LOLOMAR-533535 format. One line per 2 residues: number of its first residue (from 1); their letters; for each residue y, z, x of N, C-alpha, C. Coordinates in steps of 0.1 Angstrom, whole numbers, padded with zeros to 4 digits, m for minus. Layout:
NUM> a> Y,Z,X,Y,Z,X,Y,Z,X ~ ...
//
This chain:
1> mv> 0525,m0353,0362,0518,m0363,0362,0504,m0358,0363 ~ 0497,m0365,0356,0484,m0365,0353,0476,m0376,0359
3> ir> 0465,m0370,0364,0457,m0381,0372,0443,m0382,0367 ~ 0440,m0392,0365,0426,m0394,0358,0417,m0399,0367
5> ms> 0403,m0397,0365,0394,m0403,0373,0386,m0414,0365 ~ 0383,m0423,0374,0376,m0431,0362,0363,m0428,0359
7> de> 0356,m0433,0350,0343,m0428,0346,0333,m0431,0362 ~ 0336,m0444,0368,0328,m0446,0377,0329,m0436,0391
9> kk> 0340,m0429,0391,0342,m0418,0403,0336,m0403,0399 ~ 0332,m0403,0388,0327,m0390,0382,0314,m0387,0386
11> pd> 0310,m0376,0391,0296,m0375,0396,0285,m0373,0385 ~ 0275,m0379,0387,0264,m0377,0379,0261,m0363,0369
13> rp> 0263,m0360,0357,0255,m0348,0357,0243,m0347,0344 ~ 0235,m0341,0347,0224,m0342,0337,0230,m0337,0324
15> rp> 0224,m0347,0311,0230,m0344,0300,0221,m0337,0295 ~ 0224,m0326,0285,0216,m0317,0278,0207,m0326,0267
17> kr> 0198,m0323,0267,0183,m0329,0261,0190,m0326,0245 ~ 0188,m0333,0235,0191,m0328,0220,0179,m0333,0212
19> dq> 0175,m0324,0206,0159,m0329,0199,0166,m0336,0185 ~ 0155,m0344,0184,0158,m0356,0172,0152,m0348,0161
21> gl> 0156,m0350,0146,0150,m0347,0137,0154,m0335,0131 ~ 0145,m0328,0122,0148,m0314,0115,0143,m0303,0123
23> al> 0150,m0294,0125,0146,m0281,0129,0139,m0273,0121 ~ 0125,m0271,0119,0118,m0265,0111,0114,m0250,0116
25> ee> 0117,m0239,0110,0113,m0227,0115,0102,m0224,0107 ~ 0091,m0220,0113,0077,m0213,0107,0078,m0199,0104
27> rt> 0072,m0198,0092,0075,m0183,0088,0063,m0178,0087 ~ 0059,m0167,0094,0047,m0162,0095,0047,m0151,0080
29> rt> 0035,m0152,0071,0034,m0146,0059,0024,m0134,0062 ~ 0029,m0123,0059,0022,m0113,0062,0011,m0109,0047
31> kk> m0001,m0109,0052,m0010,m0105,0044,m0007,m0092,0035 ~ m0011,m0094,0024,m0011,m0080,0013,m0023,m0072,0017
33> pp> m0022,m0057,0021,m0031,m0051,0025,m0042,m0052,0012 ~ m0056,m0047,0018,m0067,m0044,0006,m0061,m0032,m0003
35> my> m0065,m0032,m0014,m0061,m0020,m0023,m0077,m0012,m0025 ~ m0076,0001,m0028,m0089,0008,m0031,m0085,0016,m0043
37> kv> m0096,0019,m0052,m0093,0027,m0062,m0099,0042,m0059 ~ m0092,0052,m0062,m0094,0066,m0061,m0101,0067,m0076
39> ll> m0113,0072,m0076,m0122,0077,m0087,m0124,0089,m0085 ~ m0124,0095,m0099,m0123,0111,m0103,m0137,0111,m0108
41> hn> m0149,0122,m0106,m0159,0121,m0110,m0161,0134,m0119 ~ m0167,0132,m0130,m0169,0146,m0140,m0177,0153,m0135
43> dd> m0174,0166,m0136,m0186,0177,m0134,m0186,0187,m0144 ~ m0194,0196,m0146,m0193,0208,m0156,m0185,0219,m0154
45> yt> m0177,0222,m0142,m0168,0233,m0139,m0153,0232,m0139 ~ m0151,0219,m0134,m0137,0219,m0128,m0131,0219,m0145
47> tk> m0121,0226,m0148,m0113,0223,m0161,m0105,0212,m0163 ~ m0105,0209,m0176,m0097,0197,m0180,m0081,0198,m0175
49> ef> m0076,0211,m0176,m0065,0214,m0174,m0062,0212,m0157 ~ m0070,0216,m0151,m0069,0214,m0138,m0069,0197,m0132
51> vv> m0077,0189,m0139,m0077,0177,m0136,m0062,0172,m0141 ~ m0057,0174,m0153,m0044,0171,m0155,m0034,0176,m0146
53> fv> m0034,0187,m0140,m0028,0192,m0131,m0026,0182,m0116 ~ m0039,0180,m0113,m0041,0171,m0100,m0035,0157,m0104
55> lt> m0037,0152,m0116,m0032,0138,m0118,m0016,0136,m0118 ~ m0011,0150,m0123,0004,0149,m0125,0010,0151,m0110
57> sv> 0005,0161,m0104,0010,0167,m0091,0008,0158,m0079 ~ m0007,0154,m0078,m0009,0146,m0066,m0008,0129,m0067
59> fh> m0011,0128,m0081,m0012,0112,m0083,0002,0109,m0091 ~ 0011,0118,m0094,0021,0114,m0100,0022,0107,m0114
61> ks> 0014,0111,m0121,0010,0105,m0136,0019,0114,m0144 ~ 0023,0107,m0157,0030,0115,m0166,0019,0124,m0172
63> et> 0023,0130,m0182,0012,0141,m0185,0005,0133,m0197 ~ 0010,0125,m0204,0005,0114,m0216,m0009,0106,m0205
65> da> m0005,0099,m0194,m0014,0092,m0187,m0027,0103,m0180 ~ m0022,0112,m0176,m0032,0121,m0169,m0040,0126,m0179
67> it> m0037,0128,m0191,m0046,0134,m0201,m0055,0122,m0206 ~ m0050,0111,m0207,m0058,0100,m0209,m0069,0097,m0197
69> im> m0066,0097,m0186,m0073,0093,m0175,m0086,0108,m0175 ~ m0082,0120,m0177,m0091,0130,m0178,m0101,0131,m0188
71> eh> m0095,0124,m0202,m0104,0124,m0213,m0114,0109,m0207 ~ m0111,0100,m0202,m0121,0088,m0200,m0131,0098,m0190
73> vh> m0126,0103,m0179,m0135,0109,m0170,m0148,0119,m0179 ~ m0142,0127,m0186,m0149,0136,m0193,m0158,0127,m0200
75> qh> m0156,0117,m0208,m0164,0109,m0216,m0173,0100,m0210 ~ m0168,0092,m0199,m0176,0083,m0192,m0183,0085,m0177
77> gv> m0178,0100,m0174,m0184,0104,m0161,m0176,0100,m0149 ~ m0167,0089,m0150,m0160,0087,m0138,m0146,0079,m0140
79> gv> m0136,0078,m0138,m0123,0072,m0142,m0115,0069,m0127 ~ m0105,0059,m0130,m0096,0055,m0118,m0083,0063,m0120
81> ag> m0081,0074,m0109,m0068,0082,m0107,m0055,0072,m0106 ~ m0061,0061,m0096,m0050,0053,m0093,m0056,0042,m0084
83> vy> m0046,0034,m0077,m0050,0022,m0069,m0041,0021,m0056 ~ m0045,0023,m0044,m0038,0023,m0033,m0040,0016,m0022
85> tf> m0033,0018,m0011,m0038,0010,0003,m0049,0021,0008 ~ m0057,0019,0017,m0064,0026,0019,m0061,0041,0027
87> ev> m0049,0042,0033,m0046,0053,0040,m0039,0061,0030 ~ m0033,0057,0018,m0026,0064,0009,m0039,0070,0002
89> ae> m0046,0062,m0003,m0061,0067,m0011,m0068,0076,m0006 ~ m0070,0075,0011,m0077,0086,0018,m0068,0100,0017
91> tk> m0054,0098,0018,m0048,0112,0018,m0047,0118,0006 ~ m0046,0110,m0006,m0047,0115,m0019,m0062,0120,m0022
93> vt> m0072,0117,m0016,m0084,0123,m0018,m0082,0135,m0011 ~ m0079,0137,0000,m0081,0147,0010,m0073,0159,0003
95> kt> m0062,0157,0001,m0052,0164,m0007,m0057,0172,m0020 ~ m0064,0162,m0030,m0069,0169,m0040,m0082,0175,m0038
97> vq> m0089,0174,m0027,m0100,0179,m0026,m0098,0194,m0021 ~ m0086,0194,m0013,m0083,0206,m0004,m0078,0216,m0019
99> la> m0070,0211,m0027,m0067,0218,m0039,m0079,0223,m0047 ~ m0089,0216,m0049,m0098,0217,m0058,m0109,0231,m0053
101> ra> m0106,0228,m0037,m0117,0239,m0033,m0109,0254,m0032 ~ m0094,0251,m0030,m0086,0264,m0031,m0088,0270,m0042
103> he> m0090,0264,m0054,m0089,0270,m0068,m0104,0270,m0073 ~ m0115,0270,m0060,m0130,0269,m0065,m0135,0262,m0071
105> yp> m0129,0249,m0074,m0137,0237,m0081,m0143,0228,m0074 ~ m0155,0224,m0079,m0162,0212,m0070,m0159,0198,m0074
107> lq> m0147,0196,m0078,m0142,0183,m0081,m0144,0173,m0071 ~ m0151,0163,m0074,m0154,0152,m0065,m0149,0140,m0068
109> ls> m0144,0130,m0057,m0136,0120,m0056,m0142,0111,m0046 ~ m0138,0096,m0050,m0144,0086,m0042,m0136,0076,m0041
111> ie> m0136,0065,m0031,m0126,0054,m0030,m0137,0042,m0027 ~ m0132,0031,m0036,m0138,0020,m0038,m0129,0007,m0034
113> st> m0132,m0001,m0028,m0124,m0014,m0028,m0124,m0022,m0040 ~ m0114,m0027,m0042,m0110,m0035,m0056,m0115,m0047,m0055
115> d> m0120,m0053,m0042,m0123,m0068,m0044,m0137,m0066,m0049
//
């Protein structure tokens, strides 16, 4: 036997609130970090071979690209070794300067914003 209570006898329960319309989820977009150029500066003492070595080992350039960049630096006095976030650019400059000093070269580098 099933006993049913009529709606009149049921206790009042709070009804769950239902949102009306579309539920939109906002996406936060992350900004791209600012980028910086690592510049190599020409000098009269650092050998071309060492500059190519640095570009291939620290900046991971192919030998062909490294030679092209080295020649540009030699002819124009300055050239772009790569474009990176600030932290990466700073690390590459530090590593390159340490290598140059260990080999007794006065190679100079600088960092410049791409903006």
